[in-house]
Each structure stands twice: as structure tokens, then as C-alpha cells.
C-alpha positions as CSV (number, residue, x, y, z in Angstrom):
1,M,-29.1,-82.0,40.0
2,R,-26.8,-80.1,37.3
3,S,-23.8,-80.0,39.0
4,F,-24.1,-83.5,40.3
5,I,-24.1,-84.5,37.1
6,G,-21.3,-82.6,36.3
7,K,-19.3,-84.0,38.9
8,I,-20.0,-87.5,37.8
9,L,-18.7,-87.0,34.1
10,L,-15.5,-85.1,35.5
11,I,-14.9,-88.2,37.4
12,V,-15.3,-90.3,34.4
13,N,-13.3,-88.0,32.2
14,G,-10.3,-88.3,35.1
15,I,-10.6,-92.1,34.9
16,L,-10.8,-92.3,31.2
17,A,-7.3,-89.7,31.2
18,L,-5.8,-91.9,33.5
19,W,-6.3,-94.8,31.5
20,L,-5.1,-93.3,28.2
21,I,-1.6,-92.8,30.2
22,L,-1.6,-96.5,31.2
23,T,-1.9,-97.4,27.6
24,Y,1.2,-95.7,26.8
25,L,2.7,-97.4,29.5
26,S,1.6,-100.8,28.7
27,V,4.0,-101.0,25.8
28,F,7.3,-101.1,28.0
29,I,5.9,-104.0,30.3
30,S,6.2,-107.6,29.0
31,P,2.8,-109.5,29.4
32,A,5.1,-112.2,30.8
33,T,5.5,-110.0,33.8
34,S,2.2,-108.5,34.0
35,W,-0.5,-109.6,31.1
36,V,-2.8,-107.1,32.4
37,F,-1.1,-104.1,30.5
38,A,-1.4,-106.1,27.1
39,F,-5.3,-106.0,27.2
40,I,-5.0,-102.1,29.0
41,G,-2.7,-101.2,25.5
42,M,-5.3,-103.1,23.5
43,S,-8.0,-100.5,24.6
44,Y,-6.4,-97.7,23.1
45,P,-8.3,-96.7,20.4
46,F,-11.6,-96.8,22.2
47,V,-10.2,-94.7,24.8
48,L,-8.7,-92.4,22.9
49,A,-11.6,-92.0,20.9
50,A,-13.4,-91.4,24.5
51,N,-10.7,-88.7,25.6
52,I,-11.8,-87.2,22.3
53,L,-15.6,-87.0,23.0
54,F,-14.9,-85.5,26.5
55,V,-12.7,-82.5,24.9
56,L,-15.4,-81.8,22.8
57,F,-18.0,-82.2,25.2
58,W,-16.2,-79.6,27.7
59,I,-15.2,-77.2,24.9
60,V,-19.1,-77.1,23.7
61,F,-20.0,-76.2,27.5
62,R,-17.0,-74.0,27.9
63,K,-15.7,-75.7,30.6
64,W,-11.7,-75.9,31.3
65,Y,-12.0,-79.2,32.0
66,F,-11.3,-79.9,28.6
67,I,-7.3,-79.6,28.9
68,F,-7.4,-82.6,31.4
69,S,-8.0,-85.2,28.3
70,L,-6.3,-83.1,25.8
71,L,-2.6,-82.8,27.5
72,C,-3.3,-86.9,28.1
73,I,-3.8,-87.2,24.1
74,I,-1.0,-84.7,23.0
75,L,1.7,-86.8,25.7
76,G,0.6,-89.9,23.7
77,W,1.2,-88.6,19.8
78,N,3.5,-90.7,18.9
79,S,0.9,-93.6,19.8
80,L,-1.6,-92.1,17.8
81,L,0.8,-91.9,14.5
82,R,1.3,-95.3,15.0
83,F,-2.6,-95.4,14.4
84,F,-3.1,-92.8,11.5
85,Q,-0.8,-90.9,9.7
86,V,-1.4,-88.4,7.6
87,Q,1.0,-87.1,4.7
88,V,0.8,-83.6,3.6
89,K,2.7,-84.2,0.8
90,R,2.5,-87.8,-0.6
91,R,5.8,-89.3,-1.3
92,V,5.5,-91.5,-4.7
93,P,8.4,-93.9,-4.4
94,V,10.6,-93.9,-7.3
95,Q,11.8,-97.3,-8.7
96,T,15.6,-97.1,-9.2
97,E,18.4,-99.5,-9.8
98,N,18.8,-99.9,-6.1
99,S,15.4,-99.9,-5.2
100,I,13.5,-103.6,-3.8
101,R,9.4,-103.7,-4.1
102,I,8.6,-106.0,-1.1
103,L,5.2,-107.3,-0.3
104,T,4.0,-109.2,2.9
105,Y,0.8,-111.2,3.1
106,N,-1.4,-113.4,5.3
107,V,-3.2,-115.6,3.0
108,R,-5.2,-117.1,5.8
109,L,-4.7,-120.5,4.5
110,F,-5.7,-119.2,0.6
111,N,-9.3,-119.7,2.0
112,Y,-8.7,-123.6,2.7
113,Y,-12.0,-123.7,4.9
114,L,-14.1,-121.7,2.9
115,W,-14.8,-118.6,5.0
116,H,-15.7,-116.5,2.1
117,K,-17.4,-118.4,-0.2
118,D,-15.0,-117.3,-3.2
119,T,-13.4,-120.5,-4.6
120,S,-11.0,-118.6,-6.5
121,T,-9.1,-116.9,-3.8
122,W,-5.8,-119.0,-4.8
123,Q,-5.8,-117.7,-8.2
124,N,-6.7,-114.6,-7.3
125,I,-3.9,-113.6,-4.7
126,I,-1.4,-115.4,-7.2
127,D,-3.2,-112.4,-10.2
128,Y,-2.7,-109.7,-7.3
129,I,1.1,-110.4,-6.9
130,H,1.5,-110.6,-11.0
131,D,-0.2,-107.2,-10.8
132,E,2.2,-105.7,-8.3
133,K,4.9,-107.1,-9.3
134,P,7.1,-107.3,-5.9
135,D,11.0,-108.2,-6.1
136,I,10.2,-109.9,-2.8
137,V,7.0,-111.8,-1.4
138,C,6.7,-113.2,2.4
139,F,3.5,-115.5,2.8
140,Q,2.7,-116.5,6.5
141,E,-0.3,-119.0,6.9
142,F,1.0,-120.6,4.1
143,I,-0.3,-123.8,3.1
144,T,0.3,-126.5,0.1
145,L,-2.3,-129.1,-0.7
146,P,0.0,-132.6,-1.5
147,G,-0.9,-134.5,-5.0
148,G,-3.1,-131.6,-6.3
149,S,-3.5,-128.2,-8.5
150,H,-2.6,-126.3,-5.4
151,D,0.4,-128.2,-4.4
152,L,3.9,-126.4,-3.9
153,A,5.2,-127.3,-7.4
154,N,2.4,-125.7,-9.1
155,L,2.6,-122.4,-7.3
156,K,6.0,-122.2,-8.2
157,K,5.0,-122.2,-11.7
158,K,2.6,-120.0,-11.1
159,L,5.1,-117.6,-9.9
160,S,7.8,-118.4,-12.2
161,E,9.5,-115.1,-12.1
162,F,10.4,-115.7,-8.5
163,S,13.5,-118.0,-9.1
164,Y,14.6,-118.1,-5.3
165,T,12.3,-119.7,-2.5
166,H,12.7,-120.5,1.4
167,V,9.5,-122.8,2.4
168,N,9.7,-123.5,6.1
169,Y,6.2,-125.9,7.3
170,T,5.5,-125.8,11.2
171,D,3.1,-128.4,10.4
172,R,1.8,-130.9,8.2
173,V,-1.0,-133.2,8.1
174,P,0.5,-136.1,5.7
175,G,-0.9,-136.3,2.4
176,K,-3.4,-133.8,2.8
177,M,-2.0,-130.1,3.9
178,N,1.2,-128.7,4.6
179,F,1.2,-125.3,6.7
180,G,3.6,-122.7,7.5
181,M,5.0,-119.5,5.7
182,A,7.3,-119.0,2.5
183,T,9.7,-116.1,0.9
184,F,9.7,-116.0,-2.8
185,S,12.6,-113.7,-4.3
186,R,13.5,-112.8,-7.6
187,Y,17.2,-112.5,-6.0
188,P,19.4,-115.3,-5.0
189,I,19.0,-116.7,-1.5
190,I,22.1,-117.8,-0.5
191,N,21.2,-118.7,3.1
192,K,18.1,-119.5,4.9
193,E,17.4,-120.2,8.8
194,R,14.1,-120.8,10.7
195,I,13.4,-119.6,14.2
196,D,11.1,-121.9,16.1
197,F,8.9,-120.8,18.3
198,E,8.2,-123.3,21.6
199,K,4.7,-124.9,21.9
200,S,3.4,-122.9,18.8
201,L,2.6,-123.5,14.9
202,N,3.6,-120.2,14.8
203,G,7.1,-119.2,13.6
204,S,9.7,-117.1,11.8
205,I,12.3,-117.7,9.3
206,C,15.0,-115.4,8.0
207,S,16.5,-115.2,4.1
208,D,19.9,-113.6,3.2
209,I,19.3,-112.1,0.0
210,V,22.1,-110.6,-2.6
211,K,21.2,-108.4,-4.9
212,G,23.9,-106.7,-7.3
213,T,26.9,-106.5,-4.4
214,D,24.4,-105.9,-1.5
215,T,23.4,-108.5,1.1
216,F,20.5,-107.8,3.1
217,R,18.4,-110.2,5.2
218,I,14.6,-110.5,5.3
219,Y,12.7,-112.0,8.5
220,N,9.7,-113.4,7.5
221,C,7.2,-113.6,10.9
222,H,4.4,-115.0,12.2
223,L,4.1,-114.3,15.8
224,Q,1.3,-116.1,17.8
225,S,-2.3,-116.3,17.1
226,I,-5.1,-116.2,19.6
227,R,-6.3,-119.2,17.4
228,L,-10.3,-118.4,17.2
229,R,-12.9,-120.9,17.1
230,K,-15.2,-120.4,14.3
231,D,-18.2,-119.7,16.8
232,Y,-16.3,-116.8,18.4
233,N,-17.8,-114.8,15.5
234,D,-21.3,-115.4,16.9
235,L,-20.1,-113.9,20.2
236,L,-18.3,-110.9,18.9
237,D,-21.8,-110.0,16.8
238,S,-24.1,-110.8,19.8
239,L,-21.7,-109.4,22.6
240,F,-23.9,-106.4,23.1
241,F,-27.3,-107.6,23.0
242,N,-27.3,-110.9,24.4
243,Y,-26.1,-112.1,27.7
244,S,-26.6,-115.6,28.2
245,E,-24.5,-118.3,29.9
246,K,-22.7,-119.9,26.8
247,Q,-21.8,-116.6,26.0
248,L,-20.2,-115.7,29.4
249,D,-18.4,-119.1,29.2
250,D,-17.1,-118.5,25.6
251,L,-15.8,-114.8,26.0
252,K,-14.2,-116.2,29.5
253,D,-12.5,-118.8,27.0
254,L,-11.6,-116.3,24.5
255,S,-10.3,-113.8,27.4
256,V,-7.7,-117.1,28.6
257,R,-6.9,-117.4,25.2
258,M,-5.7,-113.6,24.5
259,R,-4.1,-114.1,27.8
260,Q,-1.8,-116.6,26.7
261,A,-1.3,-115.6,23.1
262,F,0.1,-112.1,24.8
263,I,2.1,-114.1,26.9
264,Q,3.6,-116.1,24.1
265,R,4.0,-113.5,21.5
266,A,6.3,-111.6,24.2
267,G,8.7,-113.9,24.5
268,Q,8.4,-114.5,20.5
269,A,8.9,-111.0,20.3
270,D,12.2,-110.9,22.8
271,K,13.8,-113.9,21.0
272,L,13.2,-112.5,17.4
273,T,14.6,-108.8,18.1
274,S,17.9,-110.7,19.9
275,H,18.1,-112.6,16.4
276,I,17.5,-109.2,14.6
277,R,20.6,-107.7,16.8
278,S,22.8,-110.2,15.4
279,S,22.2,-109.7,12.1
280,P,25.7,-109.1,10.1
281,Y,23.6,-107.8,7.2
282,P,20.8,-105.0,7.0
283,V,17.6,-106.0,8.1
284,I,14.0,-106.0,7.0
285,V,11.3,-107.6,8.9
286,C,7.6,-107.9,7.9
287,G,4.8,-110.0,8.3
288,D,2.1,-110.8,11.0
289,F,2.7,-110.0,14.4
290,N,-1.2,-110.3,15.5
291,D,-0.8,-107.4,18.0
292,T,-1.6,-103.8,17.5
293,P,0.5,-100.2,17.7
294,V,0.1,-100.1,21.2
295,S,1.6,-102.9,22.6
296,Y,4.5,-104.7,23.9
297,V,5.7,-106.5,20.8
298,Y,5.3,-103.4,18.6
299,N,7.3,-101.1,20.7
300,K,10.2,-104.2,20.9
301,F,10.4,-104.0,17.2
302,S,9.9,-100.2,16.4
303,R,12.7,-99.3,19.2
304,L,15.0,-101.2,16.7
305,L,13.7,-101.1,13.4
306,K,11.6,-97.9,11.2
307,D,8.0,-98.7,10.5
308,A,7.4,-98.2,6.9
309,F,3.7,-97.2,7.8
310,I,5.0,-94.2,9.9
311,E,7.7,-93.3,7.2
312,A,5.5,-93.3,4.4
313,G,2.0,-94.5,5.0
314,S,-1.4,-92.9,5.0
315,G,-4.5,-93.2,6.7
316,T,-5.2,-96.0,9.1
317,G,-2.8,-98.4,7.8
318,T,-5.5,-101.1,8.6
319,T,-4.3,-104.6,8.0
320,F,-7.1,-107.1,9.4
321,R,-10.9,-106.9,8.6
322,G,-13.3,-108.9,10.4
323,N,-15.8,-108.7,13.2
324,F,-13.5,-107.0,15.8
325,P,-12.8,-103.3,14.7
326,Y,-9.9,-102.9,12.1
327,V,-6.8,-102.4,13.3
328,R,-3.2,-102.7,12.0
329,I,-1.7,-106.2,13.2
330,D,0.9,-106.7,9.9
331,Y,3.9,-104.9,9.6
332,L,7.4,-103.9,7.3
333,F,10.1,-102.8,9.5
């Protein structure tokens, strides 16, 4: 019996080791070509954790089988570093005359729909920006409410130190709400451009900014959202405890939404990276990419630019906190 269980565990270990290899390959395959690999890539943290457990398990029982998972983990060392960084000697940024401080922030509509009960989110975010003292702020899921205290004119007044702005709305509800993204800068913006995404409320803008004798281009990006319904929170909370017909229908709908978002983001990443290659100036790209570090989208940008988290970050770099396991989906390249 013990031998039989050992063989079953070895087979499971082999499947998980191969699955881990597939997550590494998934970043090279566009979801537009094969969306299945997008889901495989998203499973990376869970499959990695399972392989680590198998390494420890076989070592405890003094079996050489641990080498299967260990070699697969080492093979994907770069993928691991995208998720977790340890800086042996933390580099403290030194502010110099040539430095710029950039803040990228998905403000989630300034909590317009009161996902959290705190009604002071708008002011808290403004206070946070004042405390951090960035030179450039890139907002995603940015909204203004015409005719009220949260309109664009009042926000500019609150952030008056940013003399230059580039605001682009991808959706408007007349007299009620404007939705899009915005870049606020202490330095002159000499050129503004919008990069539209087909059949999407998401989008990107690029702003050519001058500091002294230097000109650089800032891309403020918001790639395709899954657009989860509010009741999906209940689904994620109860998924492991109650399998009902409604839950299965919701799960099916969620998977369809995710598949479509994966495909759209792939096309958006292709369009953006092509645009970046044509830039006549040095480039900084930031924003909400809605994809994990083991994904086709991330790979498109990381092959072209340097990920600031890998260069100087520490820990997990988590940017999204919700019912789903905490992940890094916002980047600065």
C-alpha cells in the first residue's frame, strides 16, 4: 500500500513539474493564438508552491525524486524573480537634479461606488500624493464628477503644484461622470497623444515631457479589465465550500470574461509595444496592466524595457488586494 501511494505521489509530482514548465512557455504564446496558455500562466504561483512542497516532502523522506521539481524551479528562476525580490543591500534612491519621482496609481474611481465604506477616499488620495511629493502622477480608472466638488477644476486646484495635465476620457455619462486616465506633471507637457483600444473602455495615453534640456515620453496605460460583477466576490468567497448551480453558472461566465480579456490585452500589448518602439524619446511606461508577471503581456514589455520592481524592489510587490490572492498587476517599466 505504501509503495502504491508513493507511485501515485510521484505521478502527481511529475504532472505538476511539467505544468510548471508550461507556465514558463505560456509567456511566449499570445492568448489570441491560444487562450488556454493564459490560464496556465496565471496558475504559476500555485503550481510553484505545490512543487516546493514536493521538494520538501521528498527531502524529508530521503528520496532523490525531489530533483524533478527542484530542477524545474531553477529552470524558471527568472519567473520567480518577477514575483519575489530580495535586495541584499537595499538601494536607497538619492534625489538629484536629474532625478524624477513617478507615481502610478489605479484610484478605482476614487471609491465612487463605495466598495469601501470610507467616504474620504478622494481626499485621502490627494493627501497621499502631497506626502509622497512625486514629479509626475499617472492615474488609471480616473473619474471626475462635473458640477460637484470632485470635478476636474477642483482636483487641479487641490493638486496645483502639477501645472501640466494630460486628461483623456474613454467614457462619459453626460452631467454625471467622466471616466478615463490622467497624467499630472510638474514639468511642461509639449505633446499629447491617445492610444485607443478597439471595443474597450480601457486605453492609454502618452505625454512628451521636458525637464531642463531633456525630453522623455511617459506612457500611462490601462489594459483590458475583466469587468467583474459585484456578486463575483460572493463566488470567490464561497467557491471552496458550496457548489450550487448558480455558482457553476457564475464560474462559467467568469471564465468567459477572463478569456476575452486575455485576448484583448494581448492585442493591446502588441499595439502599445509597437508604438513604444517608434518613440523618438526615452520611454517610461506605467499603469495597470491587469496581468501577472508570468503572462504574455508582461513578457512583451519586459523584453523591451526594464521592470523597476526587479531593478530596485523588494518583497512581492503586490499591487492588487482583493478576494483573489494578492498579485502584482501594476507596473513601472
